[in-house]
N, C-alpha and C positions, 0 to 999 in steps of 0.2 A: 932161506929168507933173510933179508937184510933187516936186522933189528936195531940199527943205529938211527939216531935222531939227527935230522939236519935243521938248522935254524938260519934264517936269512932275513935281514932288514932290507926292505925294498922301497923304491920311490912310489908315490901315489900318482898314478898316471893311467893311461888307457889300458895298459897291460894289467894293472890292478883290477880295473873294471871287468876285464875279461876273466880273470881268475875267480871273482866272486859269483860269476854266472853258474858255477857248479853247486851253489848253495841257495837256500831260501834266504835272501838278504832283504834288508830294509834300507830306507833312505840314509841311515847313519853309516852304512858300509860303503857308500858310493864315493868316488874320488872327489866329486864336487862338494859333498858335505864335509869330508875330512879336511879338505883345503880351506873351506870357509871357517870351520871350527878352529883351525890353527890360528886364525886371525884373532879370535876371542882370547885364546890362551897364550897368545904371543909365542907360539912354539913352531915346531917343524913337523909337517905331516909325514908320517911314515907308515909302512905296513910291516908286520912281523909274520913270516910264514914258517910254520913248524911242521915237519913231515916225518912220519914213522910208518913203515910198511905200506906206502902209497896212501896212507890216511893223512889228512891235512887239517891244521888249525890255522885260521887267518884272523889276525888281530889288527884293526885300525888303531893307530897310535898318534898321540901328539907328544913330541919330545920337547922337554923344557930344560934349558941350560941352568945349572946351578953355579958353575964357574967355568973356567977355561977347560977343565978336565971332566968334571962330573955332570951328570944329567939325570933326569927322571922321566917317567912316562905317566901320562894321564889319558883318559878316554876322550873322545870327541863330545861335544855338547849333545846331550840326549842319551840314548841307550845303545852304544855301539857294541860293547861286549866282545863276543867272539863268534866267528862263523865256524861251525863244527859239524861233521857228518854224524848221522844218528848211530853209526855202527862203532863208535869209539867207546871203549870200556874205561872205567875209572882208573884202572891200572895203567892203561895206555896214556890217558890224559896226564896222570901224575908223572910218568916217565918223560913225556914231552915238555911239561912245565919245568921239571927239574933240569933238563938239558937247556931249556931257555934261560934259566937263572944263570948257569955257568956261562952261556954265550953272552948274555947281557952284562954280566959282571966283568967279563974280559973287555968289554967295550966301555966300561966305566959308568954303567947305569947304577943308580942307588935304590930306587923303588919303582913300583908299578901299581897303578890304581886303575881298576876296570869298573865301569858302570855296566852291569849286565842287562841284557834286553829282557824285559819281563815276560815276553811271549816266546821269542826264539831261543832264549837261554833258560827257559823255565826248569829244565832238568840238568843244568850244568852243575857239576860237583867235582871237587878235587881236594885231596889232603894236603896239597902244596899251597902255602899261603893261608889266608884267612878269609872266609866268606861271611858276610854280614847281611842279614835280612833287615831291611829298613821299614817296610810297610807296604800297604796295598796300592795298586794302581787299578784303574777301571777302563773297561772297553765296552763297545757295543758290537754285537754280532750282526754283521751286515747281510748275512744270508737270510735273516728274518724278513717277514713281510712288513709293509707299512703299518698294518693293523697291529702286528705284534710289537713293533717299535713304539707305537702310541700307547699300547697297554702297559709297557714297562716304564713309560715316562711318568714320573711322580706327578700328582695332581697339581702341586704348586707350579711345576714347570709347564704343564698343559695350560694352566691359566695364564702364565706369562706369555706363552706362544700365541694364544688366542688374543690376548690384550694387544700385543705388538701388531698383529694382523688387523685388529679392529681399529687401531688409531692410525693405520695407513703406513706402517713400516714395511718396506720392501727390501729384497736382497738381490745382489748381483754376484754371480760366480764367474771368475775370470782366471785365466792363467796369469801368473806374476808378470807384470810389465812396469815400465818406468812410471807411468801415470798412477796406477793404483798403489804402487809401492810408496810413493810420496804421501798419499792419503793415509795409508796404513801406518807409516812411521809417525805421522802427526798424532793420530789417535792413540797409538800404542804408547808413545812417550808421555803424552798427557795423562794417560791412565797410570803409568808407572810413577809419575810425580804425585798424583793424587793418592796413591797407595803408600807413598814414602819408600819406594823400592831402593835397594842399594845400587851403587854405581855399576855393578856387574850387569844389571838388566838394561842399561842404556848402551846399546851396541853402536859401534862406530859405523858410519855410512859405508865404509869399505866392506863391512861384513854383509850388509844387505845387497850391495852391488855384486858381491861374489856369489850370493845365492841366485841373484837375477841372471848373472852371466853363465853360471855353471849348472843350475838346477831349475830353470824356468819351466822345463817340461815335466817336472815332478812336484810342482807347488801350485796350489790354487789359493786365491784370496777370495773370501766371502765377505762382502761389505754390505752393511745395512744402511738404509736411507730413511729419513723421516718423510712426511707427506710433502714437504717442500723440497725434497730431493737433496737434502744436506746429508753428507756421510756422517754417521753418528757412532758406528761401531765397525770393527773389522777383525777378522781372524785369518791366520795363515795355517794352511793344512798341507802336509806332505803326503805323497802317495807313491807306492811302489808296486808295480804290476806283478813282479816275480813272487812276492810273498802274499800279495793281496792286502797289505796293511796300509791304512791311512793313519796319520799321526797329527794331533793338534800341536802346533809348534808355539805360536805366539798369538796374542789377541788383546783387544782393548775396547773400552766403551767410553765415550765422552761423558763426563760426570753429569752434565746438565740434562742428559737424555737417558740416564740409567733407568729411570722409572718406566720408560717405554718398553723395557725388556728386550732390546734388540739382540743381546748375546744369546738368549735362549732360542730365538728364531734362527739365528745363524747356526747354532749347533743342530737344530732340527733340520735345517736345509743341508748341512754337511752330511748328516746321516742319510738323508734322501739321495744326495749325489753319489755317495759311496755305494748305496744299495743299487741304484739304477745303472751304475758303471761297473757292477759285478765285483766289487772289492769284498773282502772277507771280514775284516775287522777295522773298526775305528777306535784307536787307542787314545783315551783322553789324558792319560797320566794320572798322577795322584795329587795329594795335598802338598803344601810347601814343606820341603824336607821329609817327604813321604809320611807326613802326619795325617791323622784323621781330623782335619780341621774344616773350616767352613768351605774352603775350596774343594776339598774332597767330597763333602756332603753335596755341594752344588753339582759336581760331576756325577755323583751317585744318583742324582735325580733323573739322569738319562739312561742309566743302566747299572745294575749291580754285579755284572760280570767282573770278577776280580783276579788279579795276578799279584805276584810278590816281586817288588823291586829289591834287588840284591847288588852288592858290590863285592869285588874280589880284590884283596890287598896282598901284595907280595913285597917283602923286603929283599932286595937283590944283593946288596952289600951291607951285611950286618954292622961291620966296623964303622964304615963311613956314615951309615944311617944314625948310629948311636952318637957319633961325634957331632953331627949336624944338630941332633936333638939336644944334646948337652949344651951346645953353644947357644941354644934358645932358652936354657934354664929349665929344661924338662927333667923330671925325676925318672929313675929306673922303672918305677911302677907305671908311669905314664907312657914311657917308651915301649914297654912290653904289651901295653893294652892297644891292640890293633883294631878294636871295635869303635873307637872314637875317631876324631879327626885324623885323616891320613892323606899324605905323609905328615907326621906331626911337626916336622921342622918348617913346614909351610904355613902353619897356623898363625 
């Protein structure tokens, strides 16, 4: 038996999409998502394939340049994590990651940051690098009946849904297209301005156009209208047939119409759509920064099924990592603490 580990950096293309078919994958592992996310991080989309004894790990990556020589790795927007077979042992994973560190170091990589998938990577563990548990995320079990879904909806949300319906709020579910995307962007950006969101959450039109071009068959928009047929709220949901997972991606509500509770009706309709189209899970995500904040409590109003969001941090080149951190004025104690901001030199 060949016990050597092979590591390969590959392009994100149709061949990548063929390779992920061997796994239960989500939207975050598809080439269209990785390419679109690279626009946000201003990086280069790549895949890392690690093989040991015909067992494989697939990592979607965004490579970001530090200078002409060195670079680092981050995950795609969302929860890309790793695609791994269920038959891998911790010892095998450790061996594969150790080999990957040598491979990446030789290619002048400095650090590697992974956002693990709360559902698909729930059992991921390695002694290599540092795993950090951030907090809970929430999901709705779409194999339940309509009656079961309503029963697990908190009373305040039931009232909100009924109010929206009573005052004439209606919803429309469509595949992503040019027309509804323009409406969505307007509502979403006005919501972000109202919330005082940071610049990161205001995405360039190029990002949205990339989603439309590459992933329109995996994204629905649910838009809410008032009784005068004015669009007042909109949410973007991704869906992946292979894993049966739906994800809430982005959403917003015009402030003047917030009291009509359109977002609660949208979530109610998204759950219904997933149930009727035979998906397994609608993942809502968690609170801001994985905290149990008001956003988390809002999502919990639809379901209390919880998962743990984790990240995996690996320093590839210790010497260069320390040099970059020292150049930012970081102390040794801060540098060795991998549970805080990572990589520290990008803070």
